[in-house]
Structures are given as structure tokens and as C-alpha cells.
N, C-alpha and C positions, 0 to 999 in steps of 0.2 A: 625551354622559352622562360626568359626573365620575367617576374611579375615586379607591377609598379606597387608603391606603398599604398595606393588605394584599394588593394586586392587584401590588405591586411585587416585582421580585426580592429574595428575602432573601439574607442575608450568605452562608449555606451555598451558594446558587445562585452568587453571585458568587466563592467560593473554588473550586468545581468548575470554573467557566467558567476561571478562571485556571489550575488545574491542568491542565486540558484543552489549554490554549493552549501551555504550557510541554512537555506530551507529545507534542504534534503538531510543535512546533518542533524537537524533540529527534529526532523520527522522521525529519523532512524533513531533518537536518543533514548536510551533506555531509562533515563530519568524521568524524561517527560512522558514515556509510556506509563511508568510506574505511576506516574502523580495522576494520570488520567485515570487509571485503573482504581487508584485509592479513592478517586472522588465518588466510586460506586460501590467501595467496600470489598473489591475483589483483588486477588492476585492472579495475574495470567499472564504469560509471555507474550512477546510480540509475535513470534511464530504462531503461538496458539490462537490469538486473535486473528491473524491471518486464516487459519484454517475454520475459524468460527464465521469467518465473513463468507469464505467460498461456499461452505456447507447452507449458509443462508442464502446464498445467490442461486446455488445449484441443486439444492436439495441432497437426497443421499447420494453418496459418491462411492465407489469403490476406493480402498488406499491407493491403488495405482493412479486412479482420477485425480485424486484428491494430491497426490503428490504431484502431478502434472500441472493441476489448476493452481498450485502455491508455488510452482518452480523449486519445490523443496525434493532433497536427496530422500527416496523412500524409507530409507532406516531413520532420518531424522523426523520426517513425518509420523512415523510409526512411534516414535518416542513422544512427541508432543500429543498425538491421539490419545496414547496410554496415560498422559497427564490429564488430560481434558476428561479422560472417562473418569479417573479417579476424583476428579473435581465435581463430578456429575453433569458436566455440560454435553458431552456426547455418548452415544452408545454404538458399540461395533456389534456386528452381527455377519452371520454366514449368508451369504448370496441365494436367492430362492433358486435361481436357474442353475447356480453353480456353487456348490457348497464350499469350494477349495477358495472362493472370493470373499474377502471381508468387505463388508460396507460399513459406512459410518454414517450417522446422522445425528442431529442435533435433539438434544433433549429440550423440554419447555424452559428448563433452567438455562440451557445454553442459549436458547432464541433471547430470552430476558436479557441475560448478560450482554449478548451482542447489541441487542437493540439499545439499551442503557448506556454502553460505552459510545455507542455512534452518537446517541443524544447529546452525551457529556462533549463530544468531540466538535458536533453541530454547534453547540451552545457557545463552545469557546471561540470558534471563529466568528459567531454573531457578536460575542463580546467585543473581540478585537475590532470587528468592522462598526461597531455602533456610531462610532463619531463619525465615520465616512458617509458622504451623501449617496444617495440613490444612485446616480449617475456614475460616480467612482466604484462603487461596487458592481454595477453592471458592466462597466469598463473592464474592470479586473477581471469578472468572470469571462468576459467575450475573448479578451486578450490571452488570458491563460489557456482556455479551448484551442484558440488559433495558435498558441507557441506550442502545445502539446502536439496538436495535429502536425505542425512543421516537423518536430523533432521525431514522430514517427515516419512521415512521409519524405523528407529530404534526405539524401544519402550522405555518407560522410566522403569529403574530399580527398582523392589519393594524393594529390598534391599539397596538403596542408603543411607538410614538413619543411617543404621548398618554400611556402608563403613565410613561415616562420622565422626562415634564415636571412 
């Protein structure tokens, strides 16, 4: 079935896609992450911070659970946990129910680093938005949540290649 021009993405959709691409690249930037960590005087990898976040959210986790919650390869998660342990941010121990299971939890220093990094990120966003009106900030928050929900719920179209041609 032939598609009409109206089925093709509009320029505003392309602009949103471009802006989203820039936002995601900025969020994944090692330089930006390093500046954020330097703001509180720590050195921590992006995957390391992700592990701290999940441990802070879920409490003690087995290595397998931690790898799943972070969508990391178990070996990569293990390397990151070793580094975090050397830095005094986490502790590994044998599970009480099954001595073969290794569990990981945050140390008080790990909790402090995680919370300080979050505070730096939150303050940076507040600084960026400081000149925005309350209405604009509220609208951005509402629209971003709506957009993310849509990305989760709306399936990819199988005819997209046909539409593009």
C-alpha cells in the first residue's frame, strides 16, 4: 500500500530527534561525567556510578542481580565492583544463605559519593533552568515524562522503511 507524504515524519519530528540525539550524547559524554565527578573531588567511571545508583536504589544485591539491574555483562560488572571496592565505595561479601553467592553493598563513603554526585547533577540542571519561568519548567517536566512514556509504550512501525522511501 502506497503511503502519502503526510505519513512521513515532519520537520519538527526531525528537529526533536536531532535534539534528543545531542542530549543523549551529552549525557553519555565521558568529559561531562569527569567534570561532574571532579566537582566533588572523586574519580569514578560512568559504569561505576551506574552501579552505585542501583545499589543505592535497591540495597545489597548479588553480583548477578547487580549486572542485570545495570544491563552490564557480569564480567564487566565484576571489574567495576573491584574498582569501587578498591576505592572504598562498596564491600563484597558472601551471601548468608548461600556462601557461593557474592553480594555487594555500599559503604558509608559510597552512599556519600552517590548522593554528592546526584546533588551536583541536580544543581547543574537547576542552574541551567534558573532563567526559565516556573511554567516553562513545569511544562518541560510534563512533556518529557509524556515523551518517555510514549517511547516505552508505542511500538516501532514495521513499515517505516517503506515510509522513508
